[in-house]
C-alpha positions as CSV (number, residue, x, y, z in Angstrom):
1,X,-21.1,15.1,-34.7
2,X,-19.0,18.0,-33.4
3,X,-17.5,18.1,-29.3
4,X,-19.8,20.9,-28.4
5,X,-22.9,18.8,-29.5
6,X,-21.9,16.2,-27.6
7,X,-21.4,18.4,-24.7
8,X,-25.0,19.6,-25.3
9,X,-26.4,16.4,-25.3
10,X,-24.8,14.7,-22.4
11,X,-25.7,17.9,-20.1
12,X,-29.1,17.5,-21.3
13,X,-30.0,14.1,-19.9
14,X,-28.6,13.4,-16.5
15,X,-27.0,15.3,-13.5
16,X,-22.7,14.6,-14.1
17,X,-19.7,14.4,-11.9
18,X,-18.0,17.5,-10.7
19,X,-15.1,17.1,-13.1
20,X,-17.5,16.2,-15.7
21,X,-18.9,19.7,-15.7
22,X,-15.7,20.7,-15.6
23,X,-14.3,19.0,-18.7
24,X,-17.9,20.7,-20.4
25,X,-16.7,24.0,-19.5
26,X,-13.3,23.8,-21.5
27,X,-14.7,22.3,-24.4
28,X,-17.1,25.1,-24.9
29,X,-14.3,28.3,-23.8
30,X,-12.4,26.4,-26.5
31,X,-15.2,25.9,-28.9
32,X,-15.9,30.1,-27.9
33,X,-12.0,30.9,-29.0
34,X,-12.5,28.6,-32.4
35,X,-15.1,30.4,-33.4
36,X,-14.1,33.4,-32.6
37,X,-11.0,32.8,-35.3
38,X,-13.3,30.6,-37.8
39,X,-12.6,32.2,-41.0
40,X,-15.6,30.2,-43.1
41,X,-18.6,32.0,-41.4
42,X,-19.5,35.8,-41.6
43,X,-18.5,37.8,-38.7
44,X,-22.2,38.1,-37.1
45,X,-22.6,34.2,-37.4
46,X,-18.8,34.1,-35.7
47,X,-20.3,36.5,-32.7
48,X,-23.1,34.5,-32.5
49,X,-21.7,31.1,-31.9
50,X,-19.1,32.6,-29.3
51,X,-21.6,34.4,-27.4
52,X,-23.2,30.8,-27.2
53,X,-20.3,28.6,-26.1
54,X,-18.9,31.2,-23.6
55,X,-22.9,31.2,-21.7
56,X,-22.1,27.5,-22.1
57,X,-18.3,27.7,-20.4
58,X,-19.7,29.7,-17.8
59,X,-22.8,27.8,-16.9
60,X,-21.1,24.4,-16.7
61,X,-18.4,26.3,-14.6
62,X,-21.3,27.0,-12.2
63,X,-22.8,23.5,-12.3
64,X,-18.9,22.3,-11.5
65,X,-19.0,24.6,-8.3
66,X,-22.8,23.6,-7.2
67,X,-21.4,19.7,-7.4
68,X,-18.4,20.6,-5.3
69,X,-15.6,20.9,-8.0
70,X,-13.8,23.6,-6.4
71,X,-14.3,22.4,-3.5
72,X,-10.0,21.2,-3.9
73,X,-8.0,24.4,-3.0
74,X,-5.8,22.1,-6.6
75,X,-8.9,23.2,-8.6
76,X,-9.6,26.5,-7.6
77,X,-5.6,27.3,-7.9
78,X,-6.0,25.8,-11.4
79,X,-8.9,27.2,-12.8
80,X,-7.2,31.1,-13.5
81,X,-4.3,29.6,-15.0
82,X,-5.8,27.1,-17.2
83,X,-5.2,27.0,-21.2
84,X,-8.7,26.7,-22.5
85,X,-10.3,29.7,-21.0
86,X,-7.3,31.9,-22.2
87,X,-10.3,34.0,-24.5
88,X,-12.2,34.4,-21.0
89,X,-9.7,35.3,-18.6
90,X,-10.0,38.6,-18.8
91,X,-14.0,38.9,-19.8
92,X,-15.7,40.8,-16.4
93,X,-17.9,37.1,-15.9
94,X,-14.7,35.2,-15.1
95,X,-12.6,37.8,-13.0
96,X,-15.8,37.5,-11.2
97,X,-16.4,33.9,-11.1
98,X,-12.5,33.0,-9.9
99,X,-12.6,35.8,-7.1
100,X,-16.3,34.4,-5.6
101,X,-14.2,31.4,-5.7
102,X,-11.4,33.1,-3.4
103,X,-14.5,34.8,-1.0
104,X,-16.0,30.8,-0.9
105,X,-13.0,29.6,0.9
106,X,-12.6,32.0,3.1
């Protein structure tokens, strides 16, 4: 079973601690990057897998926020530089998420 399949299963069965939602977001962000570079599948399937994993990464970040993960200044500061999110870093949705965290603490 792949890390993404395990992450899917874990999230469905019960509420998780805030840091676990963040961990799952990292898994999905890395899976999105992997899908984009996978030469063993055709371009359409690569795009579909990458989009599904991107969407799941953003969803888990929202769950982490709702569970209070980003109340810690260290967590808010780390997210924009976390290497797990390198692929997403310049996407408008990620930039908006990071900016919204800055607004929440104000």
